[in-house]
N, CA, C and O atoms as a GROMACS GRO file, in nm:
protein
  604
    1UNK      N    1   3.247  -3.077   1.507
    1UNK     CA    2   3.279  -2.936   1.516
    1UNK      C    3   3.151  -2.855   1.499
    1UNK      O    4   3.077  -2.874   1.403
    2UNK      N    5   3.125  -2.766   1.590
    2UNK     CA    6   3.002  -2.687   1.581
    2UNK      C    7   3.030  -2.553   1.514
    2UNK      O    8   3.134  -2.491   1.533
    3UNK      N    9   2.934  -2.512   1.436
    3UNK     CA   10   2.943  -2.382   1.368
    3UNK      C   11   2.875  -2.277   1.454
    3UNK      O   12   2.777  -2.305   1.522
    4UNK      N   13   2.928  -2.158   1.450
    4UNK     CA   14   2.866  -2.048   1.523
    4UNK      C   15   2.729  -2.019   1.463
    4UNK      O   16   2.712  -2.021   1.341
    5UNK      N   17   2.635  -1.993   1.547
    5UNK     CA   18   2.500  -1.960   1.502
    5UNK      C   19   2.482  -1.809   1.516
    5UNK      O   20   2.501  -1.753   1.624
    6UNK      N   21   2.447  -1.747   1.406
    6UNK     CA   22   2.432  -1.601   1.408
    6UNK      C   23   2.315  -1.560   1.497
    6UNK      O   24   2.218  -1.634   1.514
    7UNK      N   25   2.326  -1.442   1.552
    7UNK     CA   26   2.217  -1.384   1.630
    7UNK      C   27   2.116  -1.320   1.536
    7UNK      O   28   2.150  -1.284   1.423
    8UNK      N   29   1.994  -1.306   1.582
    8UNK     CA   30   1.893  -1.237   1.503
    8UNK      C   31   1.940  -1.098   1.464
    8UNK      O   32   1.921  -1.054   1.351
    9UNK      N   33   2.002  -1.030   1.560
    9UNK     CA   34   2.042  -0.891   1.538
    9UNK      C   35   2.163  -0.876   1.446
    9UNK      O   36   2.205  -0.764   1.418
   10UNK      N   37   2.219  -0.987   1.400
   10UNK     CA   38   2.330  -0.982   1.304
   10UNK      C   39   2.280  -0.959   1.162
   10UNK      O   40   2.361  -0.941   1.071
   11UNK      N   41   2.150  -0.961   1.141
   11UNK     CA   42   2.093  -0.957   1.007
   11UNK      C   43   2.027  -0.822   0.978
   11UNK      O   44   1.947  -0.772   1.057
   12UNK      N   45   2.061  -0.765   0.865
   12UNK     CA   46   2.000  -0.640   0.822
   12UNK      C   47   1.848  -0.655   0.814
   12UNK      O   48   1.774  -0.564   0.850
   13UNK      N   49   1.804  -0.770   0.766
   13UNK     CA   50   1.661  -0.795   0.755
   13UNK      C   51   1.589  -0.785   0.889
   13UNK      O   52   1.474  -0.742   0.894
   14UNK      N   53   1.654  -0.823   0.996
   14UNK     CA   54   1.597  -0.812   1.130
   14UNK      C   55   1.565  -0.665   1.160
   14UNK      O   56   1.455  -0.632   1.206
   15UNK      N   57   1.662  -0.577   1.135
   15UNK     CA   58   1.644  -0.435   1.165
   15UNK      C   59   1.541  -0.372   1.072
   15UNK      O   60   1.462  -0.288   1.114
   16UNK      N   61   1.543  -0.412   0.946
   16UNK     CA   62   1.443  -0.360   0.852
   16UNK      C   63   1.304  -0.402   0.894
   16UNK      O   64   1.210  -0.323   0.890
   17UNK      N   65   1.290  -0.527   0.936
   17UNK     CA   66   1.159  -0.578   0.977
   17UNK      C   67   1.110  -0.509   1.104
   17UNK      O   68   0.992  -0.480   1.119
   18UNK      N   69   1.204  -0.482   1.196
   18UNK     CA   70   1.165  -0.415   1.320
   18UNK      C   71   1.106  -0.277   1.289
   18UNK      O   72   1.000  -0.241   1.341
   19UNK      N   73   1.174  -0.202   1.204
   19UNK     CA   74   1.124  -0.070   1.167
   19UNK      C   75   0.996  -0.082   1.086
   19UNK      O   76   0.899  -0.012   1.112
   20UNK      N   77   0.996  -0.173   0.987
   20UNK     CA   78   0.879  -0.191   0.901
   20UNK      C   79   0.756  -0.229   0.983
   20UNK      O   80   0.647  -0.176   0.961
   21UNK      N   81   0.773  -0.321   1.076
   21UNK     CA   82   0.659  -0.362   1.160
   21UNK      C   83   0.604  -0.244   1.240
   21UNK      O   84   0.483  -0.225   1.248
   22UNK      N   85   0.693  -0.166   1.300
   22UNK     CA   86   0.648  -0.053   1.381
   22UNK      C   87   0.575   0.050   1.295
   22UNK      O   88   0.467   0.097   1.332
   23UNK      N   89   0.634   0.085   1.182
   23UNK     CA   90   0.573   0.184   1.092
   23UNK      C   91   0.439   0.133   1.041
   23UNK      O   92   0.339   0.204   1.044
   24UNK      N   93   0.438   0.008   0.994
   24UNK     CA   94   0.317  -0.050   0.935
   24UNK      C   95   0.206  -0.068   1.036
   24UNK      O   96   0.090  -0.038   1.006
   25UNK      N   97   0.238  -0.116   1.155
   25UNK     CA   98   0.135  -0.139   1.256
   25UNK      C   99   0.072  -0.009   1.302
   25UNK      O  100  -0.049  -0.003   1.323
   26UNK      N  101   0.152   0.095   1.317
   26UNK     CA  102   0.097   0.224   1.358
   26UNK      C  103   0.009   0.282   1.248
   26UNK      O  104  -0.097   0.337   1.275
   27UNK      N  105   0.054   0.270   1.122
   27UNK     CA  106  -0.027   0.320   1.012
   27UNK      C  107  -0.157   0.241   1.001
   27UNK      O  108  -0.263   0.299   0.978
   28UNK      N  109  -0.150   0.109   1.018
   28UNK     CA  110  -0.271   0.026   1.013
   28UNK      C  111  -0.371   0.070   1.119
   28UNK      O  112  -0.491   0.074   1.094
   29UNK      N  113  -0.321   0.104   1.238
   29UNK     CA  114  -0.409   0.151   1.345
   29UNK      C  115  -0.475   0.284   1.305
   29UNK      O  116  -0.594   0.304   1.328
   30UNK      N  117  -0.397   0.373   1.245
   30UNK     CA  118  -0.450   0.505   1.208
   30UNK      C  119  -0.557   0.493   1.099
   30UNK      O  120  -0.662   0.557   1.109
   31UNK      N  121  -0.533   0.411   0.997
   31UNK     CA  122  -0.633   0.400   0.890
   31UNK      C  123  -0.754   0.320   0.936
   31UNK      O  124  -0.865   0.340   0.887
   32UNK      N  125  -0.733   0.228   1.031
   32UNK     CA  126  -0.847   0.152   1.085
   32UNK      C  127  -0.946   0.246   1.153
   32UNK      O  128  -1.067   0.222   1.150
   33UNK      N  129  -0.895   0.352   1.214
   33UNK     CA  130  -0.983   0.452   1.277
   33UNK      C  131  -1.069   0.522   1.173
   33UNK      O  132  -1.173   0.580   1.206
   34UNK      N  133  -1.026   0.519   1.046
   34UNK     CA  134  -1.103   0.577   0.936
   34UNK      C  135  -1.184   0.472   0.861
   34UNK      O  136  -1.244   0.500   0.758
   35UNK      N  137  -1.186   0.349   0.915
   35UNK     CA  138  -1.271   0.244   0.860
   35UNK      C  139  -1.214   0.167   0.742
   35UNK      O  140  -1.289   0.100   0.670
   36UNK      N  141  -1.082   0.175   0.719
   36UNK     CA  142  -1.022   0.100   0.610
   36UNK      C  143  -0.896   0.027   0.657
   36UNK      O  144  -0.840   0.057   0.762
   37UNK      N  145  -0.854  -0.069   0.576
   37UNK     CA  146  -0.729  -0.140   0.600
   37UNK      C  147  -0.620  -0.076   0.515
   37UNK      O  148  -0.649   0.005   0.427
   38UNK      N  149  -0.496  -0.114   0.540
   38UNK     CA  150  -0.384  -0.065   0.459
   38UNK      C  151  -0.402  -0.110   0.314
   38UNK      O  152  -0.377  -0.032   0.222
   39UNK      N  153  -0.445  -0.233   0.293
   39UNK     CA  154  -0.467  -0.283   0.156
   39UNK      C  155  -0.576  -0.202   0.086
   39UNK      O  156  -0.564  -0.171  -0.032
   40UNK      N  157  -0.682  -0.169   0.159
   40UNK     CA  158  -0.790  -0.089   0.100
   40UNK      C  159  -0.740   0.052   0.067
   40UNK      O  160  -0.776   0.107  -0.037
   41UNK      N  161  -0.660   0.110   0.155
   41UNK     CA  162  -0.602   0.242   0.128
   41UNK      C  163  -0.516   0.237   0.001
   41UNK      O  164  -0.526   0.326  -0.084
   42UNK      N  165  -0.433   0.135  -0.011
   42UNK     CA  166  -0.347   0.122  -0.129
   42UNK      C  167  -0.430   0.111  -0.256
   42UNK      O  168  -0.398   0.172  -0.358
   43UNK      N  169  -0.537   0.034  -0.249
   43UNK     CA  170  -0.630   0.016  -0.361
   43UNK      C  171  -0.693   0.150  -0.398
   43UNK      O  172  -0.697   0.188  -0.515
   44UNK      N  173  -0.741   0.222  -0.297
   44UNK     CA  174  -0.806   0.351  -0.322
   44UNK      C  175  -0.708   0.452  -0.379
   44UNK      O  176  -0.743   0.530  -0.467
   45UNK      N  177  -0.584   0.451  -0.329
   45UNK     CA  178  -0.484   0.547  -0.379
   45UNK      C  179  -0.450   0.517  -0.524
   45UNK      O  180  -0.429   0.609  -0.603
   46UNK      N  181  -0.444   0.389  -0.560
   46UNK     CA  182  -0.417   0.351  -0.699
   46UNK      C  183  -0.529   0.398  -0.791
   46UNK      O  184  -0.504   0.437  -0.904
   47UNK      N  185  -0.653   0.394  -0.742
   47UNK     CA  186  -0.768   0.440  -0.822
   47UNK      C  187  -0.781   0.592  -0.825
   47UNK      O  188  -0.845   0.647  -0.916
   48UNK      N  189  -0.722   0.661  -0.730
   48UNK     CA  190  -0.742   0.805  -0.715
   48UNK      C  191  -0.700   0.883  -0.840
   48UNK      O  192  -0.762   0.983  -0.875
   49UNK      N  193  -0.596   0.838  -0.905
   49UNK     CA  194  -0.543   0.908  -1.023
   49UNK      C  195  -0.617   0.872  -1.151
   49UNK      O  196  -0.588   0.928  -1.257
   50UNK      N  197  -0.710   0.781  -1.143
   50UNK     CA  198  -0.782   0.733  -1.261
   50UNK      C  199  -0.930   0.766  -1.250
   50UNK      O  200  -0.986   0.771  -1.140
   51UNK      N  201  -0.992   0.787  -1.363
   51UNK     CA  202  -1.137   0.807  -1.363
   51UNK      C  203  -1.208   0.674  -1.337
   51UNK      O  204  -1.288   0.661  -1.246
   52UNK      N  205  -1.175   0.576  -1.420
   52UNK     CA  206  -1.228   0.440  -1.404
   52UNK      C  207  -1.122   0.344  -1.454
   52UNK      O  208  -1.045   0.376  -1.544
   53UNK      N  209  -1.120   0.225  -1.396
   53UNK     CA  210  -1.015   0.131  -1.430
   53UNK      C  211  -1.067  -0.012  -1.424
   53UNK      O  212  -1.139  -0.046  -1.330
   54UNK      N  213  -1.032  -0.096  -1.521
   54UNK     CA  214  -1.070  -0.238  -1.511
   54UNK      C  215  -0.994  -0.305  -1.397
   54UNK      O  216  -0.879  -0.271  -1.371
   55UNK      N  217  -1.056  -0.399  -1.330
   55UNK     CA  218  -0.988  -0.469  -1.220
   55UNK      C  219  -0.856  -0.534  -1.263
   55UNK      O  220  -0.760  -0.537  -1.186
   56UNK      N  221  -0.851  -0.584  -1.387
   56UNK     CA  222  -0.728  -0.648  -1.434
   56UNK      C  223  -0.612  -0.548  -1.441
   56UNK      O  224  -0.499  -0.581  -1.406
   57UNK      N  225  -0.641  -0.426  -1.486
   57UNK     CA  226  -0.537  -0.322  -1.493
   57UNK      C  227  -0.492  -0.282  -1.353
   57UNK      O  228  -0.373  -0.257  -1.330
   58UNK      N  229  -0.586  -0.276  -1.259
   58UNK     CA  230  -0.552  -0.242  -1.122
   58UNK      C  231  -0.465  -0.353  -1.060
   58UNK      O  232  -0.369  -0.325  -0.990
   59UNK      N  233  -0.500  -0.478  -1.088
   59UNK     CA  234  -0.421  -0.591  -1.038
   59UNK      C  235  -0.279  -0.583  -1.092
   59UNK      O  236  -0.183  -0.602  -1.017
   60UNK      N  237  -0.264  -0.554  -1.221
   60UNK     CA  238  -0.131  -0.541  -1.280
   60UNK      C  239  -0.054  -0.426  -1.217
   60UNK      O  240   0.064  -0.440  -1.183
   61UNK      N  241  -0.120  -0.312  -1.200
   61UNK     CA  242  -0.054  -0.194  -1.143
   61UNK      C  243  -0.006  -0.221  -1.001
   61UNK      O  244   0.103  -0.179  -0.964
   62UNK      N  245  -0.087  -0.292  -0.922
   62UNK     CA  246  -0.054  -0.314  -0.782
   62UNK      C  247   0.028  -0.441  -0.760
   62UNK      O  248   0.078  -0.464  -0.649
   63UNK      N  249   0.044  -0.524  -0.865
   63UNK     CA  250   0.118  -0.648  -0.850
   63UNK      C  251   0.044  -0.749  -0.764
   63UNK      O  252   0.106  -0.826  -0.690
   64UNK      N  253  -0.088  -0.747  -0.774
   64UNK     CA  254  -0.172  -0.838  -0.695
   64UNK      C  255  -0.248  -0.930  -0.789
   64UNK      O  256  -0.258  -0.905  -0.909
   65UNK      N  257  -0.302  -1.037  -0.733
   65UNK     CA  258  -0.382  -1.128  -0.814
   65UNK      C  259  -0.518  -1.064  -0.841
   65UNK      O  260  -0.563  -0.976  -0.768
   66UNK      N  261  -0.582  -1.110  -0.946
   66UNK     CA  262  -0.716  -1.061  -0.978
   66UNK      C  263  -0.815  -1.098  -0.868
   66UNK      O  264  -0.908  -1.023  -0.840
   67UNK      N  265  -0.794  -1.213  -0.806
   67UNK     CA  266  -0.880  -1.256  -0.696
   67UNK      C  267  -0.869  -1.162  -0.576
   67UNK      O  268  -0.969  -1.127  -0.514
   68UNK      N  269  -0.745  -1.122  -0.544
   68UNK     CA  270  -0.724  -1.030  -0.432
   68UNK      C  271  -0.789  -0.894  -0.462
   68UNK      O  272  -0.849  -0.833  -0.373
   69UNK      N  273  -0.776  -0.847  -0.586
   69UNK     CA  274  -0.837  -0.720  -0.624
   69UNK      C  275  -0.988  -0.731  -0.615
   69UNK      O  276  -1.055  -0.638  -0.570
   70UNK      N  277  -1.043  -0.843  -0.657
   70UNK     CA  278  -1.188  -0.864  -0.653
   70UNK      C  279  -1.238  -0.859  -0.508
   70UNK      O  280  -1.342  -0.799  -0.480
   71UNK      N  281  -1.166  -0.922  -0.417
   71UNK     CA  282  -1.207  -0.922  -0.276
   71UNK      C  283  -1.199  -0.781  -0.216
   71UNK      O  284  -1.288  -0.738  -0.143
   72UNK      N  285  -1.091  -0.709  -0.249
   72UNK     CA  286  -1.079  -0.572  -0.201
   72UNK      C  287  -1.191  -0.485  -0.258
   72UNK      O  288  -1.251  -0.404  -0.186
   73UNK      N  289  -1.219  -0.502  -0.386
   73UNK     CA  290  -1.326  -0.424  -0.450
   73UNK      C  291  -1.459  -0.453  -0.382
   73UNK      O  292  -1.536  -0.361  -0.354
   74UNK      N  293  -1.488  -0.580  -0.355
   74UNK     CA  294  -1.613  -0.617  -0.288
   74UNK      C  295  -1.626  -0.544  -0.154
   74UNK      O  296  -1.732  -0.490  -0.123
   75UNK      N  297  -1.519  -0.544  -0.076
   75UNK     CA  298  -1.523  -0.479   0.055
   75UNK      C  299  -1.544  -0.329   0.042
   75UNK      O  300  -1.621  -0.269   0.117
   76UNK      N  301  -1.474  -0.268  -0.053
   76UNK     CA  302  -1.483  -0.123  -0.069
   76UNK      C  303  -1.616  -0.080  -0.130
   76UNK      O  304  -1.667   0.028  -0.098
   77UNK      N  305  -1.673  -0.163  -0.216
   77UNK     CA  306  -1.808  -0.136  -0.269
   77UNK      C  307  -1.908  -0.142  -0.153
   77UNK      O  308  -1.996  -0.056  -0.142
   78UNK      N  309  -1.894  -0.243  -0.067
   78UNK     CA  310  -1.985  -0.257   0.047
   78UNK      C  311  -1.974  -0.138   0.144
   78UNK      O  312  -2.072  -0.102   0.209
   79UNK      N  313  -1.856  -0.078   0.152
   79UNK     CA  314  -1.836   0.039   0.239
   79UNK      C  315  -1.877   0.169   0.172
   79UNK      O  316  -1.872   0.275   0.233
   80UNK      N  317  -1.917   0.161   0.045
   80UNK     CA  318  -1.958   0.281  -0.027
   80UNK      C  319  -1.842   0.368  -0.073
   80UNK      O  320  -1.862   0.485  -0.104
   81UNK      N  321  -1.721   0.312  -0.079
   81UNK     CA  322  -1.603   0.388  -0.117
   81UNK      C  323  -1.563   0.369  -0.263
   81UNK      O  324  -1.490   0.450  -0.319
   82UNK      N  325  -1.610   0.261  -0.323
   82UNK     CA  326  -1.577   0.228  -0.462
   82UNK      C  327  -1.706   0.193  -0.536
   82UNK      O  328  -1.798   0.134  -0.480
   83UNK      N  329  -1.709   0.230  -0.663
   83UNK     CA  330  -1.821   0.196  -0.751
   83UNK      C  331  -1.774   0.093  -0.852
   83UNK      O  332  -1.660   0.098  -0.898
   84UNK      N  333  -1.862   0.001  -0.886
   84UNK     CA  334  -1.833  -0.101  -0.988
   84UNK      C  335  -1.939  -0.087  -1.096
   84UNK      O  336  -2.058  -0.102  -1.070
   85UNK      N  337  -1.895  -0.057  -1.218
   85UNK     CA  338  -1.987  -0.039  -1.331
   85UNK      C  339  -1.952  -0.136  -1.442
   85UNK      O  340  -1.839  -0.185  -1.452
   86UNK      N  341  -2.052  -0.163  -1.527
   86UNK     CA  342  -2.027  -0.243  -1.647
   86UNK      C  343  -1.950  -0.160  -1.748
   86UNK      O  344  -1.970  -0.039  -1.758
   87UNK      N  345  -1.863  -0.225  -1.820
   87UNK     CA  346  -1.792  -0.160  -1.929
   87UNK      C  347  -1.889  -0.135  -2.044
   87UNK      O  348  -1.972  -0.220  -2.075
   88UNK      N  349  -1.877  -0.018  -2.106
   88UNK     CA  350  -1.965   0.012  -2.220
   88UNK      C  351  -1.927  -0.072  -2.342
   88UNK      O  352  -2.013  -0.101  -2.426
   89UNK      N  353  -1.802  -0.112  -2.352
   89UNK     CA  354  -1.754  -0.185  -2.470
   89UNK      C  355  -1.759  -0.337  -2.452
   89UNK      O  356  -1.764  -0.410  -2.551
   90UNK      N  357  -1.758  -0.384  -2.328
   90UNK     CA  358  -1.758  -0.528  -2.302
   90UNK      C  359  -1.854  -0.554  -2.187
   90UNK      O  360  -1.823  -0.525  -2.072
   91UNK      N  361  -1.970  -0.609  -2.218
   91UNK     CA  362  -2.073  -0.628  -2.115
   91UNK      C  363  -2.029  -0.722  -2.003
   91UNK      O  364  -2.086  -0.720  -1.895
   92UNK      N  365  -1.928  -0.804  -2.029
   92UNK     CA  366  -1.877  -0.892  -1.923
   92UNK      C  367  -1.774  -0.820  -1.837
   92UNK      O  368  -1.746  -0.862  -1.724
   93UNK      N  369  -1.718  -0.711  -1.890
   93UNK     CA  370  -1.614  -0.638  -1.819
   93UNK      C  371  -1.670  -0.542  -1.716
   93UNK      O  372  -1.786  -0.499  -1.725
   94UNK      N  373  -1.588  -0.509  -1.621
   94UNK     CA  374  -1.626  -0.414  -1.516
   94UNK      C  375  -1.524  -0.302  -1.511
   94UNK      O  376  -1.408  -0.318  -1.551
   95UNK      N  377  -1.568  -0.189  -1.462
   95UNK     CA  378  -1.480  -0.076  -1.437
   95UNK      C  379  -1.497  -0.032  -1.292
   95UNK      O  380  -1.609  -0.023  -1.242
   96UNK      N  381  -1.387  -0.005  -1.228
   96UNK     CA  382  -1.388   0.040  -1.089
   96UNK      C  383  -1.354   0.187  -1.082
   96UNK      O  384  -1.271   0.236  -1.158
   97UNK      N  385  -1.418   0.257  -0.991
   97UNK     CA  386  -1.387   0.397  -0.967
   97UNK      C  387  -1.417   0.429  -0.821
   97UNK      O  388  -1.491   0.358  -0.754
   98UNK      N  389  -1.358   0.535  -0.775
   98UNK     CA  390  -1.388   0.581  -0.640
   98UNK      C  391  -1.525   0.648  -0.640
   98UNK      O  392  -1.559   0.722  -0.732
   99UNK      N  393  -1.602   0.621  -0.537
   99UNK     CA  394  -1.727   0.694  -0.518
   99UNK      C  395  -1.690   0.835  -0.470
   99UNK      O  396  -1.575   0.858  -0.432
  100UNK      N  397  -1.784   0.927  -0.472
  100UNK     CA  398  -1.754   1.060  -0.414
  100UNK      C  399  -1.703   1.049  -0.270
  100UNK      O  400  -1.612   1.122  -0.230
  101UNK      N  401  -1.761   0.960  -0.192
  101UNK     CA  402  -1.717   0.940  -0.054
  101UNK      C  403  -1.573   0.888  -0.051
  101UNK      O  404  -1.492   0.932   0.030
  102UNK      N  405  -1.542   0.793  -0.140
  102UNK     CA  406  -1.406   0.738  -0.147
  102UNK      C  407  -1.306   0.842  -0.194
  102UNK      O  408  -1.196   0.852  -0.139
  103UNK      N  409  -1.344   0.921  -0.295
  103UNK     CA  410  -1.254   1.026  -0.347
  103UNK      C  411  -1.225   1.129  -0.238
  103UNK      O  412  -1.113   1.180  -0.230
  104UNK      N  413  -1.323   1.160  -0.155
  104UNK     CA  414  -1.303   1.258  -0.047
  104UNK      C  415  -1.215   1.200   0.064
  104UNK      O  416  -1.147   1.275   0.134
  105UNK      N  417  -1.216   1.069   0.081
  105UNK     CA  418  -1.141   1.005   0.189
  105UNK      C  419  -0.992   0.992   0.157
  105UNK      O  420  -0.910   0.990   0.249
  106UNK      N  421  -0.956   0.981   0.029
  106UNK     CA  422  -0.816   0.957  -0.007
  106UNK      C  423  -0.722   1.067   0.044
  106UNK      O  424  -0.619   1.033   0.101
  107UNK      N  425  -0.752   1.196   0.027
  107UNK     CA  426  -0.660   1.297   0.081
  107UNK      C  427  -0.642   1.288   0.233
  107UNK      O  428  -0.532   1.312   0.284
  108UNK      N  429  -0.747   1.254   0.305
  108UNK     CA  430  -0.737   1.235   0.450
  108UNK      C  431  -0.642   1.120   0.483
  108UNK      O  432  -0.556   1.133   0.570
  109UNK      N  433  -0.658   1.009   0.413
  109UNK     CA  434  -0.572   0.893   0.436
  109UNK      C  435  -0.428   0.924   0.396
  109UNK      O  436  -0.334   0.877   0.460
  110UNK      N  437  -0.410   1.002   0.290
  110UNK     CA  438  -0.274   1.041   0.248
  110UNK      C  439  -0.208   1.127   0.357
  110UNK      O  440  -0.088   1.113   0.383
  111UNK      N  441  -0.285   1.214   0.420
  111UNK     CA  442  -0.230   1.294   0.529
  111UNK      C  443  -0.188   1.205   0.646
  111UNK      O  444  -0.087   1.232   0.712
  112UNK      N  445  -0.266   1.101   0.673
  112UNK     CA  446  -0.228   1.006   0.779
  112UNK      C  447  -0.098   0.935   0.742
  112UNK      O  448  -0.012   0.914   0.828
  113UNK      N  449  -0.083   0.897   0.616
  113UNK     CA  450   0.040   0.831   0.570
  113UNK      C  451   0.158   0.927   0.584
  113UNK      O  452   0.266   0.888   0.629
  114UNK      N  453   0.138   1.053   0.545
  114UNK     CA  454   0.244   1.153   0.557
  114UNK      C  455   0.283   1.172   0.703
  114UNK      O  456   0.402   1.178   0.736
  115UNK      N  457   0.184   1.182   0.790
  115UNK     CA  458   0.211   1.203   0.933
  115UNK      C  459   0.283   1.082   0.992
  115UNK      O  460   0.372   1.098   1.075
  116UNK      N  461   0.243   0.962   0.951
  116UNK     CA  462   0.306   0.841   1.002
  116UNK      C  463   0.453   0.837   0.959
  116UNK      O  464   0.541   0.803   1.038
  117UNK      N  465   0.477   0.872   0.834
  117UNK     CA  466   0.615   0.877   0.783
  117UNK      C  467   0.697   0.979   0.863
  117UNK      O  468   0.809   0.950   0.905
  118UNK      N  469   0.641   1.097   0.882
  118UNK     CA  470   0.712   1.203   0.956
  118UNK      C  471   0.740   1.159   1.099
  118UNK      O  472   0.847   1.186   1.154
  119UNK      N  473   0.643   1.090   1.160
  119UNK     CA  474   0.659   1.044   1.298
  119UNK      C  475   0.776   0.948   1.310
  119UNK      O  476   0.856   0.960   1.403
  120UNK      N  477   0.788   0.853   1.218
  120UNK     CA  478   0.892   0.752   1.229
  120UNK      C  479   1.025   0.796   1.171
  120UNK      O  480   1.130   0.763   1.226
  121UNK      N  481   1.023   0.869   1.062
  121UNK     CA  482   1.148   0.901   0.995
  121UNK      C  483   1.193   1.045   1.019
  121UNK      O  484   1.300   1.084   0.973
  122UNK      N  485   1.112   1.122   1.090
  122UNK     CA  486   1.148   1.259   1.122
  122UNK      C  487   1.266   1.268   1.217
  122UNK      O  488   1.325   1.376   1.232
  123UNK      N  489   1.304   1.158   1.282
  123UNK     CA  490   1.420   1.158   1.372
  123UNK      C  491   1.551   1.154   1.294
  123UNK      O  492   1.658   1.173   1.351
  124UNK      N  493   1.543   1.128   1.164
  124UNK     CA  494   1.662   1.125   1.079
  124UNK      C  495   1.691   1.266   1.026
  124UNK      O  496   1.601   1.348   1.010
  125UNK      N  497   1.817   1.290   0.999
  125UNK     CA  498   1.851   1.416   0.931
  125UNK      C  499   1.803   1.403   0.786
  125UNK      O  500   1.775   1.293   0.739
  126UNK      N  501   1.796   1.515   0.718
  126UNK     CA  502   1.758   1.512   0.576
  126UNK      C  503   1.852   1.424   0.495
  126UNK      O  504   1.808   1.350   0.407
  127UNK      N  505   1.980   1.433   0.525
  127UNK     CA  506   2.081   1.352   0.455
  127UNK      C  507   2.060   1.202   0.482
  127UNK      O  508   2.068   1.120   0.391
  128UNK      N  509   2.033   1.168   0.608
  128UNK     CA  510   2.009   1.028   0.643
  128UNK      C  511   1.884   0.976   0.572
  128UNK      O  512   1.882   0.864   0.519
  129UNK      N  513   1.781   1.057   0.573
  129UNK     CA  514   1.654   1.017   0.508
  129UNK      C  515   1.675   0.996   0.359
  129UNK      O  516   1.626   0.898   0.303
  130UNK      N  517   1.746   1.085   0.295
  130UNK     CA  518   1.776   1.071   0.152
  130UNK      C  519   1.856   0.943   0.126
  130UNK      O  520   1.827   0.870   0.032
  131UNK      N  521   1.957   0.918   0.209
  131UNK     CA  522   2.038   0.798   0.192
  131UNK      C  523   1.954   0.671   0.211
  131UNK      O  524   1.967   0.577   0.133
  132UNK      N  525   1.870   0.670   0.312
  132UNK     CA  526   1.785   0.553   0.336
  132UNK      C  527   1.691   0.530   0.218
  132UNK      O  528   1.678   0.417   0.170
  133UNK      N  529   1.626   0.635   0.170
  133UNK     CA  530   1.536   0.623   0.055
  133UNK      C  531   1.612   0.572  -0.068
  133UNK      O  532   1.564   0.484  -0.138
  134UNK      N  533   1.731   0.627  -0.092
  134UNK     CA  534   1.811   0.586  -0.207
  134UNK      C  535   1.850   0.438  -0.198
  134UNK      O  536   1.841   0.365  -0.298
  135UNK      N  537   1.891   0.394  -0.082
  135UNK     CA  538   1.930   0.254  -0.063
  135UNK      C  539   1.810   0.162  -0.082
  135UNK      O  540   1.819   0.061  -0.152
  136UNK      N  541   1.698   0.195  -0.019
  136UNK     CA  542   1.580   0.110  -0.029
  136UNK      C  543   1.527   0.105  -0.172
  136UNK      O  544   1.490  -0.002  -0.221
  137UNK      N  545   1.522   0.219  -0.239
  137UNK     CA  546   1.477   0.222  -0.379
  137UNK      C  547   1.572   0.142  -0.467
  137UNK      O  548   1.528   0.073  -0.559
  138UNK      N  549   1.701   0.150  -0.438
  138UNK     CA  550   1.800   0.072  -0.513
  138UNK      C  551   1.778  -0.077  -0.495
  138UNK      O  552   1.786  -0.153  -0.591
  139UNK      N  553   1.751  -0.119  -0.371
  139UNK     CA  554   1.722  -0.261  -0.346
  139UNK      C  555   1.597  -0.306  -0.421
  139UNK      O  556   1.595  -0.414  -0.481
  140UNK      N  557   1.493  -0.225  -0.416
  140UNK     CA  558   1.368  -0.258  -0.486
  140UNK      C  559   1.396  -0.275  -0.635
  140UNK      O  560   1.351  -0.371  -0.698
  141UNK      N  561   1.470  -0.180  -0.692
  141UNK     CA  562   1.499  -0.185  -0.835
  141UNK      C  563   1.586  -0.307  -0.870
  141UNK      O  564   1.554  -0.380  -0.964
  142UNK      N  565   1.693  -0.328  -0.796
  142UNK     CA  566   1.785  -0.438  -0.828
  142UNK      C  567   1.724  -0.576  -0.805
  142UNK      O  568   1.760  -0.673  -0.872
  143UNK      N  569   1.631  -0.583  -0.710
  143UNK     CA  570   1.564  -0.712  -0.684
  143UNK      C  571   1.440  -0.730  -0.770
  143UNK      O  572   1.378  -0.836  -0.768
  144UNK      N  573   1.404  -0.628  -0.847
  144UNK     CA  574   1.289  -0.638  -0.936
  144UNK      C  575   1.156  -0.645  -0.862
  144UNK      O  576   1.063  -0.711  -0.909
  145UNK      N  577   1.147  -0.579  -0.748
  145UNK     CA  578   1.025  -0.582  -0.670
  145UNK      C  579   0.925  -0.483  -0.728
  145UNK      O  580   0.962  -0.371  -0.764
  146UNK      N  581   0.798  -0.524  -0.738
  146UNK     CA  582   0.699  -0.432  -0.795
  146UNK      C  583   0.564  -0.437  -0.727
  146UNK      O  584   0.483  -0.345  -0.746
  147UNK      N  585   0.537  -0.539  -0.650
  147UNK     CA  586   0.406  -0.550  -0.584
  147UNK      C  587   0.390  -0.442  -0.479
  147UNK      O  588   0.482  -0.416  -0.401
  148UNK      N  589   0.275  -0.378  -0.476
  148UNK     CA  590   0.245  -0.277  -0.376
  148UNK      C  591   0.239  -0.345  -0.240
  148UNK      O  592   0.163  -0.440  -0.223
  149UNK      N  593   0.318  -0.299  -0.142
  149UNK     CA  594   0.312  -0.363  -0.010
  149UNK      C  595   0.180  -0.327   0.059
  149UNK      O  596   0.149  -0.209   0.079
  150UNK      N  597   0.105  -0.428   0.096
  150UNK     CA  598  -0.024  -0.405   0.160
  150UNK      C  599  -0.036  -0.474   0.295
  150UNK      O  600  -0.136  -0.455   0.365
  151UNK      N  601   0.062  -0.552   0.334
  151UNK     CA  602   0.059  -0.620   0.464
  151UNK      C  603   0.152  -0.554   0.561
  151UNK      O  604   0.163  -0.597   0.676
   0.00000   0.00000   0.00000
């Protein structure tokens, strides 16, 4: 006896992924024009609210490994967007901060994120948008998701 095989389109995850891929790929293209990746933008935005932050605290905040944070920091330091300084209290420790160039770039990248969101979700009514946000936030909370999406 054969069991029916579900179609791809029978799955909520299929539709979520279709939208997520479109939104994410377009945003990645927009930030690439500004010389950064989505992961680098997320890193910079996390640092924007802080004066200086240890890499371990940033890793915890973003839900990423310390190795991933270190690689992102290396790339952003090389681009002149992030500064890496020694900790005054622990000579082995480091503190990360946005350079003036990086601090100036964050509002521009945030506007690109806002525009990308408006482009994709502006076709929804305010009520639909609120419902979608509420449902997605509820799923994140109930599933205990905390890592910053960077892919």
